[in-house]
N, C-alpha and C positions, 0 to 999 in steps of 0.2 A: 493303235492305242487311241482311246477316247479321252477327250479332255474337256474340262469345264471352263468355258470362257464366258465371263459375266460382266455386265455393265459396260462402261466405256472407260478408256484410259487416256489421260492427257499426259504426254511426255514433254520434257523440256525441249524446246525448239521444234518439235514435231508432234502433231496431234494425230492420234490413231483412233479410229472409231472401233469400239469393241464389237465383236460378234458373239452370238450366243451359241455355244457348242456343247453338246452333251459330253459328260466326262466321268472318269473314275478317279478324278483328283479333287482335292477338297478346297484348296486355297489358291490365291493368286498373287503374282508379283508383276511389276512392269519393268520399265527400263529407264535409265538416265539419258544423258545427252552425249554428244560426240566429242572426241578428242583423240589425239594420237595414242596408240596403245603400245604397251611393252609385251613382247612375246614371252610366254612361259614354256616350260618343257621339262624333260627329264623323266626317267623311269621311276617307278615306285613299286613297293611290294604288291604282288597280285597283278602285275602289268604284263602286257605282251607288246612287243614292238610292232608298229604298223608300217609297212613298207611304202605306201602311197599316200596321196593327199585327198583323194575323193573327187567329187563332182565339181564342175565349173561354177555352179550356182546352187543356192539353197533351194531344195524342193519344197513344195507346199506341205504343211503338216496335215496329218490325217484327222478327220473329225466329221461330225454330222451336225447340221444346223438344227436348232430347236428355238424355243421362244421363252420369254420371261426375263425379268430383272434378276440379277444375280448378286452374290456376295463376294467378298474378298477385296474389293477395290475401293470401298467407300461409296459405291453406287447407291442410288436411292432404292433400297429394298423395303424401307419402312420399319426395319428392325433396329433396336438399339445396337450400338457397335459391339458391346461385350457379348450380347446374345448372338449376333452375327458371327463373331469370332469363334464362339463355342460350336456353333453348327458347322462351320467350315472345318474346324480341326477334328471333329468327332463324327459328323453325320453325312456331310454332303458327298463323300466318296461313294455312298450307296444311294442316298435319297435325292435322286436327280430327276426322275420321270415318274410315270404312272405307278409303277410297282417296283420297290416300295414307294409310297407317296413322296413327292418332292418336299424338301424343307429349305427352300431357297429365299422365300420372301415372307413379309408380314401376312399377306393373304394366304399363303400356304399354311402357315402355323395356325391360323384361325379356322381352317376347314374342319369339319367333323371327323373324328377318328372312328375306329371300329367300334368304340363304345359311344353310343349316341349322346351320352351325358357329358362327354369330354371332347374338347377340340384337340388338334394335333399337338399344340403346345403343352396342354395339360397331360396328354397321353405320353408325350416324349419325356416329361419330367417323371412321371410314374415309372416308365420303363428304365430310365437312367438310375433310379433309386432302387429298383427291384433286385432282389438277391436270387430270384428263381427264373426270371425272364429278362435278363439284363439287355440293355441297348447302350452302346453297340455290342453285339454278341462276341464272345471270345473267338479267336485270340486277340481281337481288337483291344486297344488300351482303354480301360474304363475311365470316364471322367472323374477327376478328383473332387473333393468336397467343395473347393472353391468354385470350380466350373459348374457343378450342380447348383451351388448357391446362386450363381448368376441367373440361371433359368428359373429357379424357384422364386427368387425375389421378383422377377419380371411377371411370372404367372400370378403370384399372390397379389401383385399390384394391379391386376386386371388386364395384363398384356397391353400396356399403352404403346402407341406407335412411337418409334424412335426418330431422332433427328438425323439429317444427313451427316455422315462422318466427315469431319474436317481435320486436316493435318495439324499437328502441334506446331507451336511457334519454333522458329529456328532457321535452318538453311532455306535460302531463297530458291533452290533448285537449279543452280547454275554450276557447271563444271569449272573448277579453278584451273586456269591455264588452258582452256579449250582452244584448239587451233582450227575449229570449223571442219567442214567436210562431212562426209557421211561414212562413219566407220562400219555401218551395217551393210554397205554395198560391197561385200567380200564373198569369195567362194566358200563352199563347204570344205572344211579341212580339219584334220586332227593335228593341231600344231605340235603337240608333244610327241606324236607318233608312238604313243603308248596307251594301252587301254586296260581297264579292269577285266579280269577273266575268271573270277572266282564266284560268279553267281551272286547269291544272296548271303554268302558267308559274312559274318559280322566284322566290320572294320571301319574306322573313320575314313578310310580311303575307298570304301565300296561304292559302286554304281554312280560315279560322277555323271551329272546331267539328268539323273532320274528325279522323280517327284518324291523327295525324301520324307516330308511330313506325312503325306498320305500313305505311303508304303509302310512306314514305321507304325503309324496308328493302326492300320488294318492288319498288320502282321504281328502286333504285340509289343511294339516299342523297341528301344526306348523312345519316349515321346518328345519330339522337338516342337518348339514354338516358332522358330525361324530356322530355315536350312536351305542350302542350295549349293551351287558350284560357280566359281568365278573362272572365266575363260579369257584367253588373250585376244580372241577374235569372236565375231558375232555368230557364226554358224558352224558349230562343232558337234559331232554326233554323240549320242548317249554312250556312256562307258569310256569315252575318251578322257584321259586325264587332263585337268585344267591347269591353271597357272601353278608354277613351282617357284614362286618369288617370295622371299622373306619380307615381312613387313606389310603385306596386304591384309587389310582388315575391313570387315563389314560393320558399319556403325548404325545401330538402330536407336532412334529417339522416340520414346513412347508418348502416349497422351498426357502423362504426368511430367514430362520432361526428363524422365529417367533415361540415361544413355547406357546401352549395352554394347560393348566392343566384342566382336566375334572374330577370332583369328582364322585366317584361311590356311589350310594345311598344304602339304606338298603335292597334292593332286587337285587343289583348287576347292575342295569341299569346306563348307563352314556350317556350324550348327550350334544351337543353344537350347537349353531346357528352361531358361530363365522366364519368369512370368513377365509378359510384356503387355501393357494396357493398350488396347486399340482405341482409336486409330494411331498408327505410328508411321514414321518416315525412315527411309533407308538410304545409305550411301556407301560407296566402296572407296577406300583411300589407300594410297601407298605411302602416306606421310608427307608427300609433296603435292600431288594432284588428287582430285576427287572426281568421282562420277556419282551424281546425285539424282535420285529418282524423285520426280515431282508427283504429288498426289498422296492421298491417305490410303492406308492399307488396314485391313482388319485381321488378316492371317498371313503367315509367312512361308508358304510352300513355294518358294521362288521358282524352282524349276518346272512347276506346273504350267507357268506361262512362258518362262524363258527356255523354250524348247529350241531345237535346232533351227527351225524357221520362225519361231515365235508365234504365240497366240494371245488373244485378249489385248491386242495393241502392242504387246512386247515385240520389238522387231527382231529378236534373236536372243542370244545368251546374255546372262549377266557378264559384263566385261570389266576387266581391271582398267584403271585410269592410266 
């Protein structure tokens, strides 16, 4: 599987240098800090029992190195945060390298398009508004009027360079009740011993661990703005069911201070279609303790970085506190 790893990620207590990895995923999430974890488990519809636990240590994730600043993390791309968010949710899953042309940075958007009278920003807007040659092409989810308006406003303003995305005011990025230690130094294991086995059949319990936003966008929706899976430990394989603990919630605070509480279901999946202004902050809480991610985000495809081994500085899965 190819993954987009972009910019650098600063995590609470531990700083991870981001690497640039070519990918078929659009957005990025990082991780919070360490604390003792509660184990989840239990079977769910569409699950199969797993008899064993897996390898003794998390293997490295697959990927290939490339270059360039990226989007997703509030890294310095030169793009306004809202434009960056649109590109991540709608475009970057395909527009990563030479063909089709990358749409990762300000410099990318100002390059000439196939029409010598238009740069790629102008051409992207034209294609998004087209009824005969739409981008992204079906069955991908088309940008809505508000999303197109973001790009149109920026293009009409002369494509000014954006500021560095900064996180909204609020949490300081410290786990409540942290007991120290390194919760990411754990073996690869499917804690629940159950896994999704129904392919891409639609369900809120489908494909735990996979890159939800990218997959849904490219396959025709429904379109999520933030989605992922919460696990009890750091290195759990794709399709393994995550936490099955009542009261676990993902809390997103957007650039306007608007808080969106996203419940975690019985296989650990969470998702929302709510409009969330970038940049935003994320934490996971069980009502008593929290795991808080430090740093600004512009898109919420959490599992694209929170893979089994972790990429873009994420040391592993999104974990429950």
